[in-house]
C-alpha positions in Angstrom: 255.3 57.1 -86.0 252.4 57.6 -83.5 253.8 59.7 -81.3 253.9 62.6 -83.7 250.5 61.8 -84.6 249.4 61.8 -81.3 250.7 65.4 -81.0 249.5 66.4 -84.1 246.0 65.4 -82.9 246.5 67.3 -79.7 247.0 70.4 -81.3 244.3 69.9 -83.5 242.4 69.7 -80.2 243.8 72.9 -78.8 243.1 74.6 -82.2 239.6 73.5 -82.2 239.0 74.2 -78.4 240.3 78.0 -78.9 238.6 78.4 -82.5 235.3 77.6 -80.3 235.7 79.7 -77.2 237.0 82.8 -79.4 233.7 84.3 -79.7 235.5 87.8 -80.5 236.9 86.1 -84.1 233.4 85.2 -85.2 232.0 88.7 -84.1 230.2 90.1 -87.4 232.0 87.6 -89.6 229.3 84.8 -90.4 226.4 85.1 -93.2 224.6 87.3 -90.7 226.5 90.8 -90.2 225.0 93.5 -88.0 225.9 97.1 -90.5 225.2 99.4 -88.1 228.0 97.4 -85.3 230.4 97.3 -88.4 230.0 101.1 -89.2 230.8 101.8 -85.4 234.0 100.2 -85.4 234.6 101.5 -89.0 234.2 105.3 -87.5 237.5 106.6 -86.8 236.4 109.5 -84.6 237.4 110.1 -81.1 233.8 110.0 -79.7 231.3 107.7 -80.8 227.7 106.8 -79.7 225.0 104.3 -80.1 221.6 105.5 -79.6 219.7 101.7 -79.6 216.7 100.4 -78.5 216.8 97.7 -75.8 218.2 94.7 -77.7 219.3 96.2 -80.9 222.9 95.1 -80.6 224.4 98.2 -79.0 226.2 96.7 -75.9 227.8 93.5 -78.0 229.3 96.0 -80.2 231.0 98.5 -77.2 231.8 95.3 -75.5 233.9 94.0 -78.7 235.0 97.4 -79.1 236.7 97.4 -75.4 238.0 94.2 -75.9 239.9 94.7 -79.6 241.1 98.4 -78.1 242.6 96.1 -75.1 244.3 93.1 -77.0 245.7 95.5 -79.4 244.2 94.4 -82.9 241.2 96.1 -83.5 241.0 95.5 -87.3 240.2 99.2 -88.0 241.9 101.2 -86.0 245.3 101.9 -85.3 246.9 99.7 -82.6 249.3 99.6 -79.6 250.4 97.8 -76.2 249.6 98.6 -72.5 246.6 100.0 -73.2 244.7 100.9 -69.8 240.7 101.6 -70.3 237.6 101.8 -68.4 234.1 100.4 -69.0 231.3 102.6 -67.0 228.1 101.5 -65.3 225.4 103.0 -63.8 225.8 100.7 -60.6 228.0 97.8 -59.6 225.1 95.7 -60.0 224.4 96.7 -63.9 227.6 96.3 -64.0 228.4 92.2 -62.9 224.9 91.3 -65.0 225.5 93.4 -68.5 229.0 95.1 -69.4 230.8 92.9 -67.7 229.4 89.7 -68.6 229.7 91.1 -72.4 233.6 91.8 -71.5 234.0 88.3 -70.2 232.5 86.5 -73.2 234.4 88.1 -75.2 237.5 87.4 -73.8 239.4 84.2 -74.4 240.4 82.6 -70.9 244.3 82.3 -72.2 243.8 85.8 -73.2 243.4 86.9 -69.3 246.8 87.4 -67.3 245.3 88.2 -64.0 241.2 89.5 -62.8 241.3 91.9 -59.5 237.8 91.7 -57.8 236.2 94.4 -56.0 233.8 91.3 -54.3 233.5 87.5 -55.6 236.1 84.9 -56.4 238.4 85.3 -59.6 238.1 81.8 -60.1 234.3 83.1 -60.4 234.4 86.5 -62.0 231.2 86.2 -63.4 229.7 85.9 -60.0 231.3 89.2 -58.4 232.2 92.8 -59.1 235.5 93.1 -61.3 237.6 95.8 -60.6 240.1 95.4 -63.4 241.3 92.3 -65.8 244.7 92.4 -66.9 244.5 91.2 -70.3 247.6 90.2 -72.7 248.2 92.1 -75.7 249.1 90.9 -79.2 252.4 93.3 -79.2 253.6 91.4 -76.1 252.1 94.3 -73.1 249.7 94.1 -70.6 246.6 95.9 -71.2 243.8 96.8 -68.3 240.2 97.0 -68.4 238.8 99.0 -65.3 235.5 98.8 -64.5 233.7 101.6 -62.8 230.1 102.7 -61.5 228.5 106.0 -61.7 227.1 105.5 -57.8 230.7 105.9 -57.0 230.8 109.5 -57.4 232.8 111.7 -59.9 235.6 112.0 -57.2 236.4 108.1 -57.9 236.7 109.1 -61.9 240.1 111.3 -60.9 243.4 111.3 -61.9 244.3 108.2 -63.9 244.9 108.5 -68.0 243.2 106.9 -70.4 242.8 105.2 -73.6 239.4 104.6 -73.7 236.2 104.7 -71.8 233.3 103.1 -72.7 229.9 104.2 -71.5 227.5 101.6 -70.9 224.3 103.3 -71.0 224.1 106.8 -70.0 226.4 108.8 -67.1 225.5 111.8 -65.5 227.1 114.3 -66.8 229.8 115.2 -64.1 231.1 111.9 -64.9 231.3 112.0 -68.5 233.1 115.3 -68.1 235.8 113.9 -65.7 236.2 111.1 -67.8 236.6 113.2 -71.1 239.5 114.9 -69.1 241.2 111.6 -68.3 241.3 110.5 -72.8 242.6 114.2 -73.1 246.5 113.8 -73.1 246.9 110.3 -74.7 244.2 111.3 -77.4 241.8 108.3 -76.1 238.5 107.4 -77.4 235.3 107.9 -75.9 232.3 105.9 -76.6 228.8 105.2 -75.5 226.0 102.9 -75.8 222.7 103.8 -74.3 218.9 103.8 -74.4 217.9 107.4 -73.9 215.1 107.1 -71.4 215.5 110.2 -69.5 214.9 112.9 -72.0 216.6 115.6 -73.5 219.7 115.2 -71.0 223.1 116.4 -71.6 223.9 113.6 -73.8 221.2 114.8 -76.3 222.7 118.5 -76.3 226.2 117.7 -76.2 225.8 114.7 -78.6 223.2 114.2 -80.4 222.7 118.3 -81.3 226.1 118.4 -81.1 225.7 122.6 -80.5 229.5 123.2 -80.2 229.6 121.4 -83.6 232.9 119.3 -82.7 234.3 117.5 -85.8 235.2 114.4 -83.6 231.5 113.6 -82.1 229.7 110.3 -84.4 226.7 109.1 -83.8 224.6 106.3 -84.8 220.9 105.1 -83.9 220.1 101.3 -83.6 216.7 99.4 -83.7 215.1 96.4 -83.7 215.0 95.7 -87.4 218.9 96.4 -87.3 219.5 93.4 -85.2 219.6 90.4 -87.8 219.7 87.8 -85.0 216.2 89.3 -83.4 213.4 87.1 -85.0 210.5 89.1 -86.7 207.9 87.1 -84.5 209.8 88.5 -81.4 209.8 92.4 -82.7 206.1 92.2 -83.3 205.4 90.9 -79.9 207.8 93.4 -78.1 205.9 96.0 -80.1 202.2 95.2 -79.4 202.9 96.4 -75.8 204.3 99.9 -76.2 202.8 102.9 -76.7 204.0 105.2 -79.8 207.1 107.5 -76.7 208.0 104.3 -75.1 208.5 102.4 -79.0 210.4 105.8 -80.0 213.2 105.4 -77.3 213.1 101.4 -76.9 212.5 100.0 -80.1 214.4 103.4 -81.8 216.6 104.8 -79.4 215.5 108.0 -80.0 215.0 111.1 -77.8 211.7 111.7 -77.0 209.3 114.4 -74.9 205.7 114.0 -74.9 205.1 116.9 -76.4 207.0 115.3 -80.0 209.0 116.7 -82.5 207.7 119.7 -85.1 209.4 117.7 -88.1 209.7 113.8 -87.2 210.0 113.7 -91.2 213.5 114.9 -90.7 215.8 112.4 -91.3 219.7 113.4 -91.5 220.6 110.3 -93.8 217.9 111.2 -96.5 218.0 115.2 -96.1 221.9 116.1 -95.2 223.9 115.5 -98.2 227.4 116.3 -98.7 228.3 119.6 -100.8 228.8 119.8 -104.5 229.2 122.3 -106.9 225.8 124.2 -107.6 224.9 125.5 -110.9 224.8 129.1 -111.2 221.0 128.8 -112.5 220.0 127.4 -109.2 220.9 130.6 -107.1 218.0 131.6 -105.7 217.8 133.8 -102.6 219.3 134.8 -99.2 216.6 134.3 -96.3 217.9 136.1 -92.8 216.3 135.9 -89.3 218.0 139.2 -87.4 219.7 138.8 -84.3 222.2 141.2 -82.3 222.4 139.5 -79.0 220.5 136.0 -80.1 222.0 134.7 -83.4 221.9 136.1 -86.5 220.5 132.7 -89.4 221.1 133.4 -93.1 221.3 130.5 -95.5 221.8 130.6 -99.4 219.2 128.8 -101.1 218.9 126.8 -104.4 216.2 125.5 -106.7 217.1 122.8 -109.3 214.6 122.2 -112.5 212.5 119.9 -110.9 211.7 122.2 -107.8 214.0 120.6 -105.1 215.4 123.4 -102.9 219.1 123.2 -101.3 220.5 124.9 -98.7 224.4 125.4 -99.7 225.7 127.5 -97.2 225.3 129.2 -93.7 226.1 132.2 -91.4 225.1 132.3 -88.1 226.5 134.4 -85.2 225.5 135.6 -81.8 226.3 139.3 -80.5 227.9 140.6 -83.3 226.3 144.0 -84.9 225.3 144.4 -88.7 228.8 145.6 -90.3 230.3 142.3 -89.3 227.3 139.8 -90.6 227.2 142.1 -93.7 231.1 141.0 -93.9 230.3 137.5 -93.4 227.6 137.3 -95.8 229.9 139.0 -98.5 232.5 136.8 -97.9 230.4 133.9 -98.4 228.5 135.2 -101.5 231.9 135.5 -103.0 233.3 132.0 -102.2 229.8 130.4 -103.6 230.2 133.3 -107.0 227.2 134.5 -105.9 224.4 136.8 -108.0 224.2 140.2 -107.8 222.6 143.4 -109.1 224.4 145.4 -111.7 225.3 147.8 -108.3 227.1 144.7 -106.8 224.3 144.1 -104.5 222.6 141.3 -102.6 219.3 140.4 -102.7 217.5 138.5 -99.1 214.3 138.0 -97.6 214.2 138.6 -94.0 211.5 138.8 -90.9 209.4 141.7 -91.3 210.4 142.7 -87.7 213.5 144.2 -88.8 211.5 146.9 -90.5 210.9 148.0 -87.0 212.9 151.2 -85.8 214.2 151.0 -81.6 214.8 154.1 -79.2 218.4 153.1 -79.4 218.5 153.5 -83.0 217.1 156.1 -86.0 217.5 153.3 -88.4 215.6 149.8 -88.3 218.2 146.9 -89.0 216.7 146.6 -92.4 218.3 149.9 -93.7 221.1 149.2 -92.1 221.5 145.9 -94.2 220.4 148.1 -97.2 222.6 151.0 -96.7 225.4 147.8 -96.7 224.8 146.3 -100.1 222.1 143.5 -98.8 218.4 144.7 -100.5 216.4 143.0 -97.5 213.0 142.1 -98.5 210.3 142.3 -95.9 207.3 141.0 -97.9 207.4 137.7 -96.4 204.7 135.1 -94.6 204.9 134.8 -90.9 202.3 132.6 -90.6 203.7 129.7 -88.6 201.2 127.0 -88.8 201.0 127.4 -92.8 205.1 127.0 -93.1 205.2 124.4 -91.0 202.8 122.5 -93.2 205.2 123.6 -96.2 208.6 122.4 -94.6 206.8 119.2 -93.9 205.3 118.8 -97.6 209.3 119.3 -98.7 210.4 117.1 -96.0 208.5 114.0 -96.8 209.4 111.6 -99.2 206.1 109.8 -100.5 204.1 112.4 -101.7 205.8 112.8 -105.3 206.5 116.5 -104.6 209.8 118.6 -104.5 212.4 117.6 -101.4 214.4 119.7 -99.2 218.2 118.8 -99.1 220.6 120.5 -96.4 224.3 120.7 -96.8 226.2 118.9 -94.5 228.4 122.4 -93.9 225.0 123.8 -92.6 225.4 121.9 -88.8 223.3 124.7 -87.1 220.5 124.7 -89.4 220.2 121.0 -88.7 221.0 120.8 -84.6 217.9 123.2 -84.9 215.8 120.4 -87.2 216.9 117.9 -84.3 215.6 119.8 -81.6 212.4 121.8 -82.2 209.6 120.8 -80.2 206.6 121.6 -80.3 205.3 123.4 -76.6 202.2 122.7 -74.3 200.0 125.5 -76.1 200.3 123.8 -79.0 203.1 126.1 -80.4 206.5 125.3 -81.3 208.7 126.0 -78.2 210.9 129.4 -78.8 214.1 128.6 -78.7 216.5 127.8 -81.4 214.4 128.6 -83.9 216.4 131.0 -85.9 217.2 128.7 -88.6 213.9 127.2 -88.7 212.3 130.7 -89.1 213.9 131.9 -92.0 213.8 128.3 -93.7 209.8 129.1 -93.8 210.1 132.6 -94.7 212.0 131.2 -98.0 209.5 128.0 -98.6 206.4 130.5 -98.3 207.4 132.4 -101.6 207.9 129.4 -103.1 205.0 128.4 -105.4 203.2 125.9 -103.4 204.1 122.5 -105.1 201.2 121.3 -107.5 199.9 118.1 -106.1 200.3 115.2 -108.4 196.6 113.8 -109.7 195.9 110.7 -108.6 195.7 107.9 -111.0 192.0 106.9 -112.3 191.5 102.8 -111.6 190.4 100.6 -114.5 187.0 100.4 -112.9 186.7 104.7 -112.3 187.7 104.5 -115.8 184.9 102.3 -117.3 181.9 104.3 -114.7 183.1 107.5 -116.7 182.8 105.7 -119.8 178.9 104.3 -119.3 178.0 107.4 -118.0 179.1 108.6 -121.0 176.9 106.2 -123.3 174.4 106.8 -121.0 174.0 110.8 -121.3 174.8 110.8 -124.9 171.8 107.8 -125.6 169.4 110.5 -123.4 170.2 113.4 -125.2 169.5 111.4 -128.3 166.2 110.1 -127.0 
């Protein structure tokens, strides 16, 4: 009997020991949960990125994701055995001090089949540089987590077929592109966790702006306030030591230039909404910024009974002629059931430059559209600064005025909002601004929103009453 009890106590001690060392089992399971970390793990897309400030919790979720995939027990994804993935750091020293430490933190010792070192001893892996860790997979196979550093050069990233790549901080573009090829045949995952300190790099263009509209790309911003384990006193102390531009990147994980965004008010989580059926009564008009070699941008605008504006459809194409654009616009109108006049023509606003004739054509772009059933109205206000102010008033959520909403099916307008910057001469940079221009044309035709009257305080009302009383006494006297 005593022998049985001793065995039971031994089993309980072992269970307690394993439970205490199983940090992955306790990850995001307590009273405090990091909601944006969980959103990252739940996302099923194959190219996921977290743009986070320092200490926002971004590296934790990257490490937990890598260990879950290697172990074959990811709670939100399809699992398999014999997984092969890479953890990519900027240098071997950064690998040793950051990503490697986090991986070992979440890997329970009895899950490790072997460790291969690049330098140092495998019985003290924290102090050395790891080449790879062989991990026992729950399905019975052996998974491999390999470690790479960008300073090794692109050639060291060739050859392997991978199930996942985790970039801990932003890699050089050639390394990223090489790793993207490595996950291709296995339909593997790429995920990155980074603080954007290098400005508007290829990650800004390819991931944040998603210039190619890749449906597999997903990203999230993480800031200090999203981390429930970072004390508010620490946040206040850190904030006081940084200027605004540094804060944008190191606290909020935002891509920054010293010139700044034209529309910092734009928030994809607020102003971009899922499409829904639009009542016929809301339909207003189209707005076009013409282009032949450059993109032609056309959007469909609706207004509800409270004056809120909805951008509900998009045609955006470069290097095509007027016939192509007319057909595309007509097809979208047919799909939406868009209003036409009694002769089947479509009304639209257009840049006044469309009325100019060139030596190469006897007819203007506006005339060509008119002949093809699009009534292009060139009576638009092109005042850039007044138009920017009008758009800002629609983006603001705190001024009590009508708002602007963009359907998620308009990716090019969304991309332009995120990449529209001031230049050095106090004017916006003339690059990728076609949707921004025709949005201005449309909103400048809308009546200026009425500013709600300020509510008078009780003291102000009492003063007005007393003044009226004094005036009556004066007039009576």
